[in-house]
C-alpha positions in Angstrom: 62.8 -8.4 -10.7 62.2 -11.9 -11.4 58.6 -12.3 -13.3 57.6 -14.9 -10.7 57.8 -12.3 -7.8 55.9 -9.6 -10.3 52.9 -12.1 -10.8 53.0 -12.5 -7.0 52.6 -8.7 -6.2 50.2 -7.5 -8.8 49.2 -9.4 -11.4 45.9 -10.5 -12.6 44.5 -14.5 -12.4 44.1 -14.6 -15.8 48.0 -13.5 -16.2 49.6 -15.8 -13.5 49.3 -18.4 -16.2 52.4 -17.7 -17.7 54.9 -17.7 -15.2 54.0 -20.0 -12.8 54.9 -22.3 -15.7 56.4 -25.6 -14.4 56.0 -23.7 -10.7 53.7 -25.2 -8.3 52.2 -22.1 -6.0 50.1 -21.7 -3.6 47.5 -18.6 -4.5 43.5 -18.3 -5.1 40.8 -18.2 -7.9 38.9 -16.0 -9.1 35.4 -15.6 -10.7 34.8 -16.3 -14.1 33.8 -12.6 -15.4 34.9 -10.6 -18.0 37.4 -8.7 -15.8 40.6 -10.1 -14.1 40.5 -10.3 -10.4 43.6 -9.5 -8.7 45.7 -12.3 -6.7 45.7 -12.3 -3.3 49.4 -13.0 -2.2 49.5 -11.9 1.6 47.6 -14.5 3.0 47.7 -17.6 0.6 45.4 -20.6 1.0 47.0 -23.8 2.1 44.2 -25.7 0.0 44.9 -23.5 -3.3 47.3 -25.3 -5.7 48.4 -23.5 -9.4 49.2 -25.9 -11.7 51.1 -24.1 -15.2 52.0 -24.6 -18.5 53.3 -23.0 -21.5 51.7 -24.7 -24.9 53.7 -25.6 -27.8 53.7 -27.7 -31.1 56.3 -29.5 -30.3 54.6 -31.5 -27.3 51.9 -32.9 -29.4 52.4 -36.5 -30.5 53.3 -36.8 -32.8 54.7 -33.4 -32.6 53.5 -30.5 -34.9 55.3 -27.3 -36.7 53.2 -24.0 -36.0 53.7 -20.5 -34.9 51.3 -20.8 -32.5 52.1 -21.0 -28.5 49.6 -20.6 -25.5 49.9 -20.4 -21.5 47.8 -20.7 -19.0 47.4 -22.2 -15.6 44.3 -23.9 -13.5 43.7 -23.7 -10.1 42.6 -26.7 -7.9 41.4 -26.9 -4.2 42.7 -29.9 -2.5 40.2 -30.4 -0.5 36.8 -30.0 -2.6 39.2 -30.9 -6.0 37.3 -27.9 -7.7 39.1 -26.3 -10.5 39.4 -23.0 -12.3 41.3 -21.5 -14.4 42.1 -19.8 -18.1 44.3 -20.5 -20.9 45.6 -17.9 -23.6 46.9 -18.4 -27.1 48.1 -16.4 -30.3 48.4 -17.9 -34.0 45.4 -20.3 -33.5 42.2 -20.1 -34.6 40.7 -22.9 -31.9 38.4 -25.5 -33.1 38.4 -26.8 -29.9 40.3 -26.7 -26.3 40.3 -29.4 -23.4 42.2 -30.4 -20.7 43.5 -34.3 -21.6 44.5 -37.1 -19.4 48.3 -38.6 -20.7 51.7 -38.2 -19.4 54.2 -36.0 -21.8 54.3 -37.6 -25.2 51.2 -39.9 -24.8 47.9 -38.9 -26.5 44.9 -39.1 -24.0 41.3 -39.3 -23.9 39.7 -35.1 -22.9 38.8 -34.7 -19.3 37.7 -31.5 -19.5 36.0 -29.8 -22.2 37.3 -25.8 -22.2 35.4 -23.2 -23.2 36.8 -21.2 -26.1 36.2 -17.6 -26.9 39.0 -16.7 -29.9 37.7 -12.9 -29.9 39.9 -12.8 -26.8 42.4 -15.9 -27.6 41.0 -17.9 -24.2 39.9 -21.1 -23.0 38.5 -21.2 -19.7 37.7 -24.0 -17.2 33.7 -23.9 -16.9 32.3 -22.9 -13.2 31.7 -25.5 -11.0 34.0 -27.9 -12.6 35.5 -30.3 -9.6 37.6 -33.2 -10.7 37.2 -36.4 -9.7 40.0 -38.8 -7.6 41.6 -39.5 -10.0 41.9 -36.5 -12.5 43.2 -35.0 -9.4 45.8 -37.0 -8.7 47.2 -37.2 -12.6 47.2 -33.1 -11.9 49.4 -34.0 -9.3 51.3 -36.7 -11.5 51.9 -34.1 -14.0 49.6 -36.6 -16.0 47.2 -33.6 -17.2 47.8 -31.7 -20.4 46.1 -29.1 -22.1 45.2 -29.0 -25.8 44.2 -26.0 -28.4 43.0 -28.2 -31.3 42.5 -26.0 -35.1 41.2 -27.6 -38.2 44.5 -27.4 -39.6 45.5 -30.1 -37.0 42.3 -31.3 -35.3 44.3 -33.8 -33.0 45.8 -30.4 -31.1 47.9 -27.8 -32.5 49.3 -27.2 -29.4 50.1 -28.6 -26.2 51.0 -28.0 -22.6 51.6 -30.7 -19.8 50.1 -29.0 -16.3 52.7 -28.1 -13.9 55.5 -29.9 -15.9 58.1 -28.4 -18.2 58.5 -30.7 -21.2 61.5 -29.7 -24.0 62.4 -31.9 -27.1 65.2 -32.4 -29.0 66.3 -33.6 -32.7 69.5 -35.6 -33.2 71.5 -35.2 -35.8 75.3 -35.1 -37.0 75.0 -31.7 -38.0 74.7 -30.7 -34.6 78.1 -32.1 -33.4 81.1 -29.6 -33.0 82.8 -30.2 -35.2 79.8 -31.6 -37.9 79.8 -35.7 -38.3 78.2 -37.0 -41.5 76.0 -39.9 -40.4 72.9 -41.2 -41.5 72.0 -41.7 -38.2 69.1 -39.6 -36.3 66.9 -39.5 -32.8 64.6 -37.8 -30.9 64.5 -36.8 -27.3 62.2 -34.9 -24.6 63.0 -34.4 -21.2 60.0 -33.8 -18.5 61.0 -31.8 -15.3 59.2 -30.9 -12.3 60.4 -27.4 -11.2 59.4 -27.6 -7.7 61.5 -30.3 -7.0 63.2 -30.4 -10.5 63.3 -34.1 -10.7 63.9 -35.2 -14.4 62.7 -38.2 -16.5 63.1 -38.7 -20.2 65.3 -39.9 -22.7 66.3 -40.4 -26.4 65.3 -42.8 -29.2 67.8 -42.9 -32.2 68.6 -45.2 -35.2 71.3 -45.5 -37.2 74.1 -45.9 -34.8 75.6 -48.4 -32.3 75.5 -46.3 -29.4 78.6 -46.8 -26.6 77.5 -44.6 -24.5 74.7 -41.7 -24.3 74.5 -38.6 -21.8 73.1 -35.1 -21.8 75.7 -32.1 -21.8 75.7 -28.8 -21.0 76.6 -26.2 -23.5 74.9 -23.6 -25.9 74.2 -24.9 -29.5 77.6 -25.2 -31.5 79.7 -25.5 -28.2 81.3 -29.1 -27.0 80.4 -29.0 -23.1 81.1 -31.5 -20.5 78.4 -34.5 -19.3 75.9 -33.2 -17.0 73.9 -36.3 -17.0 74.8 -40.2 -18.1 71.7 -42.0 -19.5 71.4 -45.8 -19.3 71.5 -47.4 -22.6 69.3 -49.3 -24.5 70.0 -51.3 -28.1 67.9 -48.0 -30.0 67.1 -45.8 -26.8 68.7 -44.0 -23.7 66.8 -43.0 -20.6 67.7 -40.6 -17.7 68.0 -42.5 -15.0 65.4 -43.2 -11.8 65.3 -40.5 -9.1 67.5 -37.9 -11.7 67.3 -34.1 -9.8 69.3 -31.5 -11.5 70.7 -29.5 -9.6 69.9 -25.4 -9.8 72.6 -24.5 -12.4 71.2 -27.3 -14.4 67.5 -26.5 -14.0 68.8 -23.2 -14.8 70.6 -24.1 -18.2 68.1 -26.3 -19.6 65.7 -23.0 -19.3 68.3 -21.2 -21.3 69.0 -24.0 -23.8 72.2 -25.4 -23.1 71.8 -28.7 -22.0 72.0 -31.1 -25.3 71.6 -35.0 -25.7 74.5 -36.9 -27.0 75.2 -40.2 -28.3 78.6 -41.4 -28.8 79.6 -44.6 -30.8 83.1 -45.9 -31.7 83.3 -44.2 -35.0 82.9 -40.9 -33.3 83.7 -41.2 -29.6 83.0 -37.6 -29.1 79.7 -38.0 -30.6 77.8 -39.1 -33.7 74.6 -37.5 -33.2 73.8 -34.4 -30.8 70.3 -32.4 -30.4 70.0 -29.0 -28.7 67.5 -29.5 -26.1 64.6 -26.9 -26.6 62.3 -25.0 -27.3 63.4 -22.0 -25.2 60.8 -20.4 -23.5 60.4 -17.1 -22.4 57.4 -15.6 -20.2 56.7 -11.5 -19.8 54.1 -9.6 -17.6 53.3 -6.3 -18.6 52.3 -3.0 -16.7 52.7 0.6 -16.6 55.3 0.1 -14.1 58.0 -1.0 -16.3 58.4 2.0 -18.7 60.9 4.3 -18.3 60.1 6.3 -17.1 57.4 4.5 -15.2 53.4 5.2 -16.6 50.4 5.2 -14.3 48.0 3.1 -16.3 45.6 0.4 -15.8 46.8 -1.3 -18.8 48.6 -5.1 -18.6 49.6 -7.8 -20.6 51.2 -11.0 -20.7 53.1 -13.1 -23.0 55.4 -15.8 -23.8 58.1 -16.4 -27.0 59.3 -19.3 -28.1 62.5 -20.0 -29.4 64.5 -22.9 -31.2 68.4 -22.7 -29.4 69.6 -24.4 -32.8 67.7 -22.4 -35.4 67.0 -19.4 -33.3 63.4 -18.8 -34.8 60.7 -17.2 -32.9 57.1 -17.3 -32.4 54.9 -16.5 -29.8 52.9 -13.4 -28.4 51.6 -11.0 -26.0 47.5 -10.3 -25.0 46.8 -7.2 -23.4 43.9 -5.2 -22.2 43.5 -1.8 -21.3 45.3 0.3 -24.1 44.6 1.1 -27.5 47.5 0.0 -29.6 49.6 1.7 -31.9 52.6 -0.3 -32.1 53.9 -3.4 -30.5 57.6 -4.3 -30.8 60.6 -6.5 -28.6 62.8 -4.0 -27.6 66.9 -5.2 -26.4 67.3 -3.7 -22.7 67.9 -4.7 -19.2 65.3 -3.7 -17.3 65.3 0.0 -16.4 67.0 0.5 -20.0 65.1 2.0 -22.7 66.3 0.0 -26.1 65.7 0.0 -29.3 63.4 -2.6 -31.8 64.9 -6.0 -31.6 61.7 -7.5 -33.3 58.2 -5.5 -34.6 55.3 -7.7 -33.5 52.5 -8.0 -35.5 49.2 -6.1 -34.2 46.1 -8.5 -34.0 42.9 -7.3 -35.8 40.7 -7.1 -32.7 43.5 -4.4 -31.2 44.6 -6.8 -27.5 47.3 -8.8 -29.2 50.7 -8.5 -31.4 52.4 -11.8 -32.9 55.9 -12.5 -33.9 55.4 -12.5 -37.1 56.4 -15.7 -39.5 59.8 -16.7 -40.0 61.5 -14.6 -37.7 64.7 -15.7 -37.2 67.4 -14.2 -34.1 70.9 -12.9 -34.2 73.2 -14.6 -31.8 73.7 -11.1 -30.0 69.6 -11.0 -29.9 69.3 -14.4 -28.7 72.3 -13.9 -26.3 70.2 -10.8 -25.0 67.0 -13.4 -24.8 68.8 -15.4 -22.5 70.3 -13.1 -20.8 66.9 -11.4 -19.3 68.0 -8.4 -22.0 64.7 -8.0 -24.5 61.3 -6.7 -23.4 58.2 -6.2 -25.2 56.5 -3.1 -25.4 52.9 -1.9 -26.4 52.5 2.0 -27.6 49.4 3.8 -27.7 48.8 7.4 -28.9 48.7 8.4 -25.2 52.1 6.8 -24.5 54.0 6.8 -27.8 57.4 5.4 -25.8 55.5 2.6 -24.6 52.4 2.3 -22.2 52.9 -1.4 -21.0 56.2 -3.3 -20.8 57.5 -6.5 -19.9 60.6 -8.4 -19.5 61.0 -11.2 -21.0 62.2 -13.8 -18.3 63.0 -17.0 -17.9 59.7 -18.7 -15.9 
């Protein structure tokens, strides 16, 4: 079962943030108290709109190298413009958090100051917040983003565009197949509306006289066919206006199987290449997914982010209603128990677990991840085999 479907059936509002990444759902809000209030999926209200985001350092401007990740969503009433929402994060102690105004790749001013609770790894929209018309229009256009600031990165450590998927790439000759020795390099970004699959973005490069540039389809280390022909400039190339991904292209994007390629006379097959990523996988944890199922009120949610080239993983999970004895990422398809792939580090507060710094997946583990064959498990004394489990899936 896809994470989105599971979320709609049973996940509390605070957990809905994960899987609606870039999916504009019709949902309902919640009261802002300590206990999450269940979503009511049976009769959704047409004036409630959910916009979600996954937060990474790569989306900062300029990008930030960090193991921190985050996830969250807002619910806005299209009539009154009243807004509520919550964002969770791991791997960072927040000094502040805001919703800012700005398109992907553009730094902008704060629009809403969020209430930070580092003990619970959360930042929430203050009760009673109402967007003005311009802010509402910016939200609908994908021009609002969430930013979590830290002492190390006061301008923002992790960022996520609300209602959009934002993925980046670093281009060099080493990623070509076979590798190309060149001083040329580049950076790229794509922004996708998951509801329409409309894509914008492009690349900037230097050190190469380009003859063409494309987005190709293939996993890292494999040469693949052209998916999208970019509009070439002198030191840049852009996604043509009106580009809409097919469902297969969209799925390939989420699985890390699209890449930028800049061609030259010297290297007609490509002089610099950059895999588009990172790959983000989300999980909603409950007892029903355990094998056998466990009856428990505990729940959890998490996001794991993986570089499709290096296979470096970061991320974590936040949970409640369980006293954990351990937490891991396991190998196994839905409904199948499997061995430990990545041991997670439990947080001091007993409500979180994070991927250890420096974790690199093997190629098989990465393949299992994008195939949906890894899951997060939180163990307890009462249920040593696992009290809550969540399959890692594309959003």
